[in-house]
N, C-alpha and C positions, 0 to 999 in steps of 0.2 A: 266765663262770666257767671257769677253766682246768681241763681234764680231769685227773683223778688216777687212779692205778692202783687206788685203794680202791673205786671205784664200778664194779661189775660188771654184766653183762647180766642181764636178767630170766630166771627159770627157764624160762619158756615160750620165750623167744627163743633161749636157749642150746640148747634141744633141737632147734631148727630150723636154726640157723646157727652158724658158727664164732665162738668167743668172741674178742674183741679187747679186751684190758685197756686199750688206749690210749684207747678211747672212754669215755664216761661214761654208760653205759646204765643203765636203771632198770626196776623192775617196772612193769607197766601201771598199777598203782594210784598210782605215783609214789614208792613206797618203794625206797630204795637201800640197799646193804649195805656193811659194813666187811669188807675182805678180809685174810686172813692167809696168808702163804706159809710152809709148814712143812717142815722137814727132820726125818725120823724115823730113828732109829738103834736098834739092838738093844744088848744088854749087851756085845757085842764091838765096838761102834762101827761096825757095818756098816750101810749104807743099807738101809732096808726098803721094798720096792715092794709094790704090789697091795693096799694097805689100802682100806677102805671108810669111808664117812661114819660108820658106827656105831662105828668104832674110836676116834673123837675126842670130846672134850668142850671146849666154849668157855665161858669165864667173862669177863664184863664187870664190872669192879669187884666181883669175887667172886660175881656172880650168874650162874647157868647160862643159856645162850642157845641157842635152837634153831638148828641149822645149816641155813641157808637156801640155801647153795650149796656144792658140792663138785666138785672136778675133779682128776684124776690124769693130766694130760697135760703135756708139755713146753711151757713158756711162753717166748716170745722175751724177751731181755733187751737193755738198753743199758747197757754197763759202762765205767767208768773204772778202769784199773789204774794206781795211783799208787805209785811206787817211791822209796825213800830212796836217794839217791846222794851222801850226805854223806861226809866224810872217813873215818869209821870203816868205811865199806863199800868203800873203794878196792880192796882186794885181792880182794874177793868179787863185784865188779860183773859179771865174765863169767859166773859161776855164777847170779847173780840174773837176768841177761838171758836165759840159757838156760832158767831155770825159768819166767819170765814168758812166754817163747816157747811153752812147753808149754801154758800157759793159753790164749793167743790161738789156738793151732792147734786147740784143742778147742771153740772157739765154733762154733755151728751156723749154717747159711746165713741164718736169720732174725735172728740176733743182730747187734748192732753194738758196736764197741769203740773205745776211744781210750786211748792210753797217756800217762803223764806221769811227771815226776820232781820231787823236792823236795830241797832242801838249804838254803842261805841264799836261794835263788831257787825259783820255782815255774814249771815248764815243762810244756806240753801239746803233743801232736802236733797236726797241722793240722786234723783233722776226725774225726768218728765215721764208721766205715766197717765194712762186712762183709767187706772184702778182707783176708784173714789175711796174705797176703804183704806188703801195705802195712803192717800192724801190726807184723810182724816187722822190717821195715826201719826203722820208726819207733823201735823199741826200741834200735837201734844208734846213734841220733842223740841219745839222752838225755845230758845234760851232768852235770858234777860240781860240787861246791861244798863248803862247810864246815859251816855250821849245820844245824839240823834243824827246819824249820818244819812239823811234823807236822800240827797242827790247822789252820793256815792252808791247807795243801795239801788237807786233807779238805774244808774249807769251800769252797775254790775248785773242787774236783771236784763238789760239790753245785751250785755255781753253773753249771758247764758243763752239768749235766744239767737245769737249769731250763728249762721249756718243752718238753722232749722228752716225747712221749707214750709210754705203756706202762710196763712194769716196769723199774725203774732200780736199778743196783747200783754201789757203789764198793768196789773191792778195794785196800786200802792195806797196804804193807809198810814196816817200819822195824826197825832194830836198836838203837834207843836212845830216850831221853826227848826230848820236845819241848824245844827250847832257845831258839827265837827267834820263836814265833808271837805275833801281835797279838790273836788270838781264843782264847778258852778252850774247854776240852772241853765244858763245860756248854752253851754256846751252840751248839756244833756238834751236840750230841745233840738239842737243841731243834729245830734246823733240819731235821735228818734225820728226826725224828719228824713234823714238820709237812709236810715234802715227801714223806714216805712212801718213803724211799730205804733199801734194805738195805745195810749196811756189813759187809763181810768184812775181817778184820784178820789179818795174819801178822807175828809178832814173832820176831826172831832174837837170841839171845845172841851177842855179838860180842867177839872179842879182836883188838886192834889197837895199833899203836905211835903215840902221840900227839905224837911228837917228843922226848919226854923219857923215857918209860917205857911198858911194856905196860899196857894198860887193858882191863878187861872191862866191857862195857856190858850193860844189861838193857833189854828193850823196854818202852816206856811202859805203865804200869799202866792207863791209860785205854783202851787198845785193847780189852781184854776187856769193859769197861763199855759202850762204844759198840756193839760187835758184839752183845752180849747184848740190849741195849735195842732194836736195830733188827731182830733176828732173823737176823743173819748168824752166821758161825762165827768163833771165835778160835783160832788155832794158834800155840803158842809152841815155837820150835825151838831145839835145842842146837847143831846143826852145820849147815853149809851143804849137806851131803849130803841133808838133808831138804827142801831148797827145791823141787826139781822135783816130788817126789811130793805135796807139800802144795799147790802151785799146781794140779796135776792134780786133786787131791781137791776143791778149790774148784769147778772146772769141773764135776765130776761132781755135786756137791751142787746147784749151780744148775740143773742139768738133771734133777734127781730130786725136785723138791719138789711137795708137794700145795698146792692152793688151796682155802681154806675161807672162807665168808662168813656173817655174821649181820646181822640188821636192828637198827640202833641204836634204842633206845627213849627215851633221854634225851639231848637235845642242849643241854648246859649250857655249852658253850664251854670245858670243862675237859679236862685230861688224864685219860683213863680207863685204869685198869690192865687189861691183857689177860692171860689165862692159857689156855694150850692144854694139855690133859692127854690121856694115852693110857689107854684102858681095859684094854689087855692088859699084864700084868706084864712087866717087863724091857725095855719100849720107852720111849724118850725123844723128845719132840717139841720142836723149837726153832723159835720164831716170835717176831715182835715182841712186846714186852711192854707196849705202850701205844699209844694213838691220841688225837687231839684231836677231841672231839665237837662240831664246829662246824656250824652250820646251813647255811653256804654250801657245805659238802661233802656233807652228808647231809640232803637236803630230804625230809621225810616228810609228804606231803600228798596226799590222794586227789584224783584229777582227774575 
């Protein structure tokens, strides 16, 4: 059975040793738990640190669940940053590269990253690495093209993360609708849910000359849907001046998230609705909205 980030260490073991989400640890009884990574903001959209387990409520298919695990420490990530380099972005590519550079420079020593680009083609850098200088150099090698294979690129990013242990994230940027993908949004969401990968999405409203006239593009409406479903953030930008602060914000959020877990009680192989609520007024929690309750992930059997 392939390790997944949803299966966390037992409470007793966590108290005695460092947690590694890449493993597939379990309680001594054999009970394993479902994890949620949560971003919490206040009414001014500021990140909220230093909360406790008592500030949260978890619901599985609208039924309240005892919180079996809670941690407020930075967790290492493996991330793919996937950038739209289609024709509509031609004039803004230098600003996009500079913004993505701000993101990779804020990766922590334990993080690993890989960069990629999509247009009518899909391109990845050679490997996942913790070397930020290498990632910055890889950004300069990204190629240009015409079409926008947004969902193909997102699915390809999930494929690149397949088999990698630990917490996994895709950060995707585009300024337009998908135009040439062979796979649809629904299937990409299903795969991200099954693989338990968090997807952050940045959409830019773009103005460009298409060879005949000036055109204004809108980011694909599916970006918000896939980010909401997987617990990532969605940012819709009006100007390129917002690119660098937004990429920086994503890095900050990824390193400011809470980890919560509960014990699944019904393994019916169905998609379960997840809801994370805050008890304190004015606070908002963002986490994945569903999980697949399959027995090969969550084995509940006393030993």
